[in-house]
C-alpha positions in Angstrom: 1.6 -46.3 4.1 1.5 -43.1 2.1 4.6 -40.9 2.0 4.4 -37.5 3.7 4.5 -34.9 0.9 7.2 -32.3 1.5 9.2 -34.4 3.9 12.2 -35.1 1.6 14.1 -31.8 2.2 13.9 -32.1 6.0 15.0 -35.7 6.0 18.0 -34.7 3.8 18.8 -32.1 6.4 19.6 -34.8 9.0 20.8 -37.6 6.7 23.3 -36.0 4.4 25.8 -33.1 4.2 24.0 -30.7 2.0 26.3 -28.8 -0.4 26.4 -25.1 -0.4 25.7 -23.8 -3.9 28.4 -21.4 -5.0 27.4 -18.4 -7.0 29.7 -16.6 -9.3 29.4 -12.8 -9.4 30.9 -9.9 -11.1 33.6 -7.8 -9.3 32.3 -4.8 -7.4 31.9 -1.9 -9.7 34.7 0.6 -9.6 36.7 -1.7 -7.3 39.9 -0.3 -5.8 42.9 -2.0 -4.5 42.9 -2.3 -0.7 45.8 -1.3 1.6 45.4 -4.3 3.8 44.5 -7.2 1.5 43.8 -10.6 2.8 45.4 -13.5 0.9 43.1 -16.0 -0.7 42.7 -19.2 1.4 42.1 -22.6 0.2 38.9 -24.3 1.4 39.2 -27.2 3.7 38.5 -30.7 2.5 34.8 -31.5 3.0 34.0 -34.2 5.6 32.3 -37.4 4.6 28.6 -37.4 3.9 26.7 -38.6 7.0 23.7 -40.6 5.7 21.6 -42.4 8.2 20.9 -46.1 7.6 17.7 -46.9 5.7 16.0 -48.3 8.8 16.4 -45.0 10.7 15.3 -43.0 7.7 12.1 -45.1 7.5 11.4 -44.7 11.2 11.6 -40.9 10.8 9.5 -41.0 7.6 6.8 -43.0 9.3 6.7 -40.8 12.4 6.5 -37.6 10.3 3.7 -39.1 8.2 1.7 -39.8 11.3 2.4 -36.3 12.6 1.2 -34.8 9.3 -2.0 -36.8 9.4 -2.6 -35.9 13.0 -2.2 -32.2 12.4 -4.0 -32.1 9.1 -7.0 -34.3 9.9 -7.3 -35.3 13.5 -6.4 -31.9 14.9 -9.2 -30.0 13.2 -11.6 -32.7 14.3 -10.6 -32.3 17.9 -10.4 -28.5 17.8 -13.9 -28.3 16.3 -15.3 -30.4 19.2 -13.5 -28.2 21.8 -14.7 -24.9 20.1 -18.3 -26.3 20.0 -18.0 -27.5 23.6 -19.3 -30.8 22.3 -18.4 -33.5 24.9 -20.0 -36.2 22.8 -17.8 -35.5 19.7 -14.7 -35.2 21.8 -15.4 -38.4 23.7 -15.7 -40.2 20.3 -11.9 -39.6 20.0 -11.2 -41.8 23.0 -10.6 -45.5 22.8 -11.9 -48.1 25.2 -9.9 -48.2 28.4 -8.9 -44.5 28.1 -7.2 -42.9 31.1 -6.0 -39.4 31.8 -4.6 -36.8 34.2 -5.3 -33.2 34.7 -3.5 -30.3 36.3 -3.0 -29.8 40.0 -4.4 -26.3 40.3 -2.3 -25.7 43.4 0.8 -25.3 41.2 -0.1 -21.8 39.9 1.9 -18.6 39.4 0.8 -15.2 38.3 2.9 -12.5 36.6 2.0 -9.0 35.7 3.7 -6.5 33.3 1.9 -3.4 32.3 -1.5 -4.4 30.7 -0.4 -8.1 30.4 -1.4 -10.7 33.0 0.0 -14.2 32.8 -1.2 -17.2 34.8 0.6 -20.5 34.7 -0.5 -23.8 35.9 1.5 -27.0 35.8 1.7 -30.5 37.1 4.2 -33.4 37.1 3.9 -37.0 36.1 3.0 -38.2 39.6 -0.6 -37.4 39.5 -3.6 -39.6 40.2 -5.4 -40.8 37.0 -8.9 -39.5 36.2 -11.6 -40.8 33.9 -12.5 -39.7 30.4 -15.3 -37.4 31.5 -12.9 -35.3 33.6 -10.3 -35.0 30.8 -13.0 -34.1 28.2 -14.4 -31.4 30.5 -10.9 -30.0 31.2 -10.1 -29.7 27.5 -13.4 -27.9 26.8 -13.3 -25.7 29.9 -11.0 -22.9 28.5 -13.5 -22.1 25.7 -15.9 -20.8 28.3 -13.5 -17.9 29.0 -13.9 -16.6 25.4 -16.8 -14.5 24.1 -15.2 -14.7 20.7 -12.8 -17.5 19.8 -10.7 -16.4 16.8 -8.0 -19.0 16.3 -7.0 -22.4 17.5 -4.2 -24.8 16.7 -3.1 -28.4 17.3 0.7 -29.1 17.0 2.7 -32.2 17.6 6.0 -31.2 19.2 7.5 -34.7 19.7 6.6 -38.1 18.5 8.0 -41.6 19.2 6.8 -45.1 18.6 5.6 -47.1 21.6 5.7 -50.9 21.8 4.1 -51.6 18.5 3.9 -50.2 14.9 0.4 -48.8 15.7 1.0 -47.1 19.1 2.6 -43.7 19.4 3.6 -41.4 22.3 3.2 -37.6 21.6 3.8 -34.2 23.1 1.1 -31.9 21.9 0.5 -28.2 22.1 -3.0 -26.7 21.9 -3.6 -23.0 21.6 -6.7 -20.8 21.6 -6.9 -17.1 21.1 -9.6 -14.4 20.9 -11.5 -12.0 23.1 -12.5 -13.0 26.6 -15.7 -12.3 28.5 -14.3 -9.0 29.8 -13.3 -7.8 26.3 -9.6 -8.3 26.8 -7.3 -9.9 24.3 -6.8 -13.5 25.5 -4.3 -16.3 24.6 -4.4 -19.8 26.0 -1.7 -22.4 25.5 -1.5 -25.9 26.9 0.9 -28.9 26.6 -0.1 -32.5 26.8 1.4 -36.0 26.9 -0.6 -38.3 24.7 -0.7 -42.0 23.9 -2.6 -43.1 20.8 -3.2 -46.1 18.6 -3.5 -45.6 14.9 -4.6 -48.7 13.0 -5.5 -47.0 9.8 -4.2 -43.5 9.1 -6.8 -43.0 6.4 -9.5 -43.0 9.0 -7.6 -40.9 11.6 -10.3 -38.3 11.5 -13.2 -40.8 11.9 -12.1 -43.3 14.5 -11.2 -43.3 18.2 -7.4 -43.2 18.6 -6.6 -41.8 22.1 -5.5 -44.2 24.8 -4.2 -41.6 27.3 -4.2 -37.9 27.7 -2.3 -36.0 30.4 -2.6 -32.2 30.7 0.8 -31.1 31.8 0.7 -27.3 31.7 -1.6 -24.3 30.9 -0.7 -20.7 30.3 -3.2 -17.8 30.1 -2.1 -14.4 28.8 -4.5 -11.5 28.8 -4.1 -7.9 27.9 -6.6 -5.0 27.9 -5.0 -3.7 24.7 -2.4 -4.5 22.1 1.2 -3.8 23.0 2.0 -2.5 19.5 -0.2 -1.5 16.6 0.3 -1.8 12.9 0.4 1.8 11.4 2.4 1.3 8.2 -0.5 2.4 5.9 -1.3 5.5 8.1 2.3 6.8 8.0 2.8 6.1 4.3 5.3 3.2 4.2 3.0 0.3 3.2 3.4 0.8 -0.5 7.0 1.6 -1.0 8.6 0.6 -4.5 10.1 -2.6 -3.1 9.7 -6.2 -4.4 6.9 -8.0 -2.5 7.9 -11.7 -2.3 4.2 -12.7 -1.9 3.3 -11.2 -5.3 6.1 -12.7 -7.5 6.7 -16.1 -8.8 8.9 -18.5 -6.9 11.9 -18.1 -9.1 11.8 -14.3 -8.7 11.8 -14.3 -4.9 14.6 -12.2 -3.4 15.7 -13.6 0.0 17.5 -10.4 1.0 15.4 -7.6 -0.3 16.5 -4.5 1.5 18.1 -3.0 4.6 17.1 0.0 6.6 18.4 2.1 9.5 16.7 4.6 11.8 18.0 8.0 13.0 17.0 11.6 13.4 19.2 13.0 10.6 18.0 16.6 10.7 17.8 16.9 14.5 14.1 17.8 14.5 13.2 15.3 17.2 11.6 12.8 14.9 13.2 9.5 13.8 13.8 9.1 10.1 14.4 6.0 8.0 17.1 5.3 5.4 16.5 2.3 3.1 18.4 0.6 0.3 17.4 -2.5 -1.7 19.4 -5.0 -3.8 17.3 -3.8 -6.7 19.2 -0.4 -6.5 16.4 1.6 -4.8 17.6 4.1 -2.2 15.2 6.1 0.0 15.4 8.6 2.7 12.1 8.7 4.5 11.8 11.9 6.6 9.3 11.9 9.4 6.8 14.7 9.2 6.0 15.3 12.8 5.9 11.6 13.6 2.6 11.2 11.6 3.8 10.5 8.1 7.0 9.7 6.2 8.0 11.4 2.9 10.9 10.2 0.6 13.3 13.2 0.4 16.3 11.3 -1.1 16.5 13.3 -4.3 15.9 16.6 -2.6 18.7 15.8 0.0 21.3 14.9 -2.7 20.9 11.1 -2.6 20.4 9.5 -6.0 17.2 7.4 -5.8 18.5 4.6 -7.9 22.0 3.1 -8.1 23.6 0.4 -10.3 25.4 -1.0 -7.3 24.7 -4.5 -5.9 24.4 -3.6 -2.2 21.6 -2.8 0.2 23.7 -1.7 3.2 22.1 1.0 5.4 23.7 2.5 8.5 24.0 5.8 10.3 27.1 7.0 12.2 28.6 10.4 12.9 32.1 9.7 11.6 33.3 13.2 12.0 31.7 14.1 15.4 29.9 17.2 14.1 26.7 16.2 15.8 24.9 15.1 12.7 24.7 11.4 11.7 26.2 10.5 8.4 24.8 7.9 6.2 26.0 4.7 4.6 23.5 3.7 2.0 23.8 1.2 -0.9 27.4 1.5 -2.2 27.9 5.0 -0.9 29.0 7.0 2.2 27.2 10.4 2.5 28.3 13.3 4.7 25.4 15.0 6.5 25.6 18.7 5.9 23.8 19.7 9.1 20.6 18.0 8.1 20.2 20.1 5.0 21.9 18.0 2.4 24.0 14.9 1.9 27.3 14.8 -0.1 28.7 11.5 -1.5 32.3 11.1 -0.2 32.7 7.4 -1.0 35.8 7.9 -3.3 37.7 10.3 -1.1 36.8 8.3 2.0 38.6 5.2 0.8 35.6 2.9 1.5 34.7 0.1 -1.0 32.3 -2.8 -1.1 32.2 -6.3 -2.5 28.9 -7.5 -3.9 26.1 -8.3 -1.6 27.2 -6.7 1.6 25.1 -8.1 4.5 25.2 -5.0 6.7 27.5 -2.9 8.9 28.1 -2.3 12.6 30.0 0.7 14.1 32.1 1.2 17.2 35.2 3.0 18.3 37.3 -0.2 18.5 40.7 1.6 19.1 39.5 4.2 21.6 40.6 7.2 19.5 37.2 9.0 19.7 36.3 8.2 16.1 33.7 5.6 15.1 35.0 2.8 12.9 33.1 0.7 10.5 32.7 -3.1 10.3 31.2 -4.5 7.0 29.8 -8.0 6.8 29.7 -10.5 3.9 28.0 -13.8 3.6 29.1 -15.2 0.2 32.2 -14.9 -1.9 30.9 -13.6 -5.2 34.3 -12.8 -6.6 35.1 -16.4 -7.1 38.3 -16.5 -5.0 37.0 -19.4 -2.8 36.6 -22.9 -4.1 33.9 -25.4 -3.1 34.1 -26.0 0.6 31.8 -28.9 0.9 28.5 -29.1 2.9 27.2 -26.7 5.5 27.7 -29.4 8.2 31.4 -29.4 7.6 31.7 -26.0 9.4 32.9 -24.5 6.1 35.0 -21.5 5.3 33.0 -20.9 2.2 32.3 -17.3 2.6 34.3 -14.1 2.5 36.1 -12.2 5.2 34.3 -9.2 6.7 36.1 -5.9 6.5 37.1 -3.5 9.3 37.6 0.2 8.2 39.5 2.3 10.7 38.4 5.9 10.9 41.5 8.1 10.2 39.7 11.4 10.7 39.1 14.1 8.1 36.7 11.8 6.3 39.2 9.1 5.5 39.1 5.3 6.3 41.6 2.5 6.0 41.0 -1.2 5.6 42.8 -2.8 8.6 41.2 -6.2 8.4 44.4 -8.2 8.0 46.5 -6.3 10.5 43.8 -6.4 13.2 42.8 -10.0 12.6 39.1 -9.0 12.4 38.0 -10.8 9.2 36.0 -13.5 11.0 37.5 -16.5 9.3 35.7 -16.7 5.9 32.4 -17.5 7.5 29.0 -17.0 5.9 28.3 -14.0 8.0 24.7 -12.8 8.3 25.1 -10.2 11.0 27.6 -8.9 13.6 27.4 -6.9 16.8 29.9 -5.0 18.9 29.6 -5.9 22.6 31.7 -6.2 25.8 32.9 -9.8 26.1 35.1 -9.2 29.1 34.2 -5.7 30.4 37.7 -4.3 29.7 36.1 -1.3 27.9 37.4 -2.4 24.5 34.5 -3.3 22.2 34.6 -7.0 21.0 32.7 -8.6 18.1 30.1 -11.3 17.9 29.8 -12.6 14.4 26.6 -14.6 13.5 27.1 -17.1 10.6 24.3 -18.6 8.7 26.2 -21.8 8.1 29.0 -22.9 10.4 30.0 -21.9 13.9 29.6 -18.4 15.2 32.7 -16.4 16.0 33.7 -14.2 19.0 36.6 -11.8 18.4 38.1 -10.3 21.6 39.5 -6.9 21.3 43.0 -7.1 22.9 43.3 -3.3 23.3 46.4 -3.1 21.2 44.6 -2.7 17.9 44.2 -6.4 17.2 41.6 -9.1 17.8 41.9 -12.7 19.0 39.4 -15.4 18.1 38.2 -16.7 21.5 35.3 -18.7 20.0 36.5 -22.0 21.3 36.5 -20.8 24.9 32.8 -20.1 25.1 29.5 -21.8 24.7 28.3 -18.7 22.9 30.1 -20.0 19.8 27.6 -22.7 19.1 26.6 -24.0 15.6 23.0 -22.7 15.3 22.6 -21.5 11.7 22.3 -17.9 12.7 20.6 -15.0 10.9 20.9 -12.1 13.3 22.3 -11.0 16.6 21.5 -8.3 19.2 23.5 -7.4 22.3 22.7 -5.4 25.4 22.4 -5.6 29.2 18.9 -7.2 29.6 19.1 -7.7 33.3 20.8 -4.5 34.3 23.7 -6.3 36.0 26.4 -4.5 34.0 27.2 -7.5 31.8 26.2 -7.9 28.1 23.7 -10.5 27.0 23.8 -11.9 23.5 20.6 -12.8 21.7 21.1 -14.8 18.4 18.4 -15.3 15.8 18.5 -18.8 14.3 16.7 -21.1 12.0 13.8 -23.0 13.6 11.6 -25.8 12.5 9.0 -27.8 14.5 9.5 -30.6 12.0 13.2 -30.4 12.4 13.0 -30.6 16.1 10.7 -33.6 16.0 13.1 -35.4 13.6 16.2 -34.6 15.6 14.4 -35.7 18.7 14.5 -39.2 17.3 18.3 -39.1 16.7 21.3 -39.2 19.0 25.1 -39.0 19.1 25.2 -42.7 18.2 23.8 -42.0 14.7 26.7 -39.8 13.7 30.5 -39.6 14.0 31.7 -37.7 17.1 30.8 -34.0 17.0 28.4 -34.1 14.1 25.1 -34.6 16.0 25.6 -31.3 17.9 25.8 -29.5 14.5 22.7 -31.3 13.2 20.8 -30.4 16.4 21.8 -26.8 16.1 20.5 -26.5 12.6 17.0 -25.8 13.7 17.3 -25.3 17.5 15.7 -21.9 17.6 17.1 -18.6 19.1 19.8 -18.5 21.7 20.3 -16.2 24.7 23.7 -16.1 26.3 24.4 -14.4 29.7 27.2 -14.4 32.2 26.9 -13.8 36.0 30.2 -11.8 36.0 33.0 -10.7 33.8 35.2 -13.6 35.0 32.6 -16.3 34.5 31.7 -18.0 31.2 28.6 -17.4 29.2 25.7 -19.8 29.7 22.7 -20.4 27.5 19.2 -19.4 28.8 16.9 -19.2 25.8 14.7 -22.1 26.8 14.6 -21.0 30.5 13.6 -17.5 29.5 11.1 -18.7 26.8 12.7 -16.8 24.0 13.9 -19.7 21.9 11.0 -21.0 19.9 9.9 -17.8 18.3 10.0 -19.1 14.7 12.4 -18.9 11.7 14.1 -15.7 13.1 16.0 -12.9 11.6 17.4 -9.5 12.8 16.5 -9.3 16.5 16.7 -6.1 18.3 16.9 -4.9 22.0 15.1 -1.8 23.0 13.2 -0.4 26.0 9.8 -0.4 24.3 7.8 0.6 27.4 10.3 3.0 29.0 10.5 1.0 32.2 14.3 1.0 32.3 14.6 -2.6 31.1 15.6 -3.7 27.6 13.0 -5.7 25.8 13.5 -8.2 22.9 12.0 -7.9 19.5 12.5 -10.9 17.2 11.4 -10.8 13.6 10.4 -14.1 11.9 9.7 -15.2 8.4 9.6 -18.4 6.4 7.7 -18.6 3.1 5.3 -21.5 2.9 4.0 -22.1 -0.6 1.5 -24.8 0.2 -0.2 -25.1 3.6 -0.8 -28.8 2.9 3.0 -29.4 2.6 4.9 -29.4 5.9 7.9 -27.4 4.7 9.1 -26.1 8.0 
């Protein structure tokens, strides 16, 4: 049997402890001694590598090879027959003795929200079998709803071997999208349980392989118009002088290109954009009546280029004068009533280590002044030693920094005395929220590798790590977090953006606790589990995880989510950005 190209990295993900590569870096330029310095900590001893036995590895490899061939060769064959509404070609995929089951149309629910209508149909496993003709007609039937079919997909969600080397049991998702007969935007999604026999994978696109096909669920979503429309080019921000990863060679790709923050800095009623890149570019894009953005950085006193190594961007009115001040790149700028910005970094006492991942602001001590929390993912100053692999829950990063606002444009590093560093995690993002409704803002820290951290504000100027007391800690390889009251019950929800891989989920679906030492499988499973949504019924009850139930988990390889009331209906909505660079569509790299 041929090896599945591109599989090696994903198999390693579940078979071994992958070492985090350290990166040496120069000290932050113009570094200053801090008042509240954290002592260097020695890294923990790495745990033993957890390699699966060769038999299990081969099982996974074989299953992924079959999946690859199904999606690459059989899927297009089946989708073409469905799109052409060709019953003969689709029937040619069915083996002798084929049986099937279709949906009980009595199990139907309809939901409406604005222009969107969603219809769901589902069945269970206790349905009467039907013949091949009924299954073929049911698979083709959705195409009749489209006047223009634009896209289709065939994806294997789960795979396991049946009673022989040639028989496989699958969970498959089919999708169709385009324009329906009424001119509306239409999306169709269905899930299926499939049994197949593959005697020669080289002829998977030519022979009959299907023994059984059960249609488990269908979802139709239709809308009279798009909920959001791409207008970047019209407003002048599609060709900014930033590195485009799609236009550079692999070795020049920058994973963290830039950060941006939005605020109405001049109080003219239009939201403006501040942007900084790791290449040193700094921009202040002022909105011209909401129709176009113009870079006014130089005109407003902000140097367009800096030698710094940070791309942090954030707005906060640190002096309560009614005009938002700007943290951009390595600098803090005071907003002079929307007319000009003045760099006060030196006098403010704020400093940065290399590669700051972002900032979050809140009045943590209730003195009426906004304080600043700055996040770091890696230790580029070289104070940490090798901490082993990501699965060891390493302390391989660098403490985050909390600056207390002293007033009069001065800040003090109080990280150590407040206990707010976060434990040397590889922080990707952090958000202030109310963990226990005591009116003191708490911190949720999302780590790319290792467990996430919850710091409870004790109201006395210090924080306590309560991560072990809540399921919201998890081990999900996180790359963003947003907090807010999604259900308007007065309690804060936490939405965490995590790594996601359909391949990873399939592989992990073939593993169990028995394959690893105690506690390790949960970490492996979390490495590509998708986004998490945590909610609690009341302040005194623990957080519970609801992402799967609310269908906000499998959005893709996610970063930087946000909560906002996008349609002004009084309910916060979720916006989840995703991105994973695939360099060869023929190689299943995630």
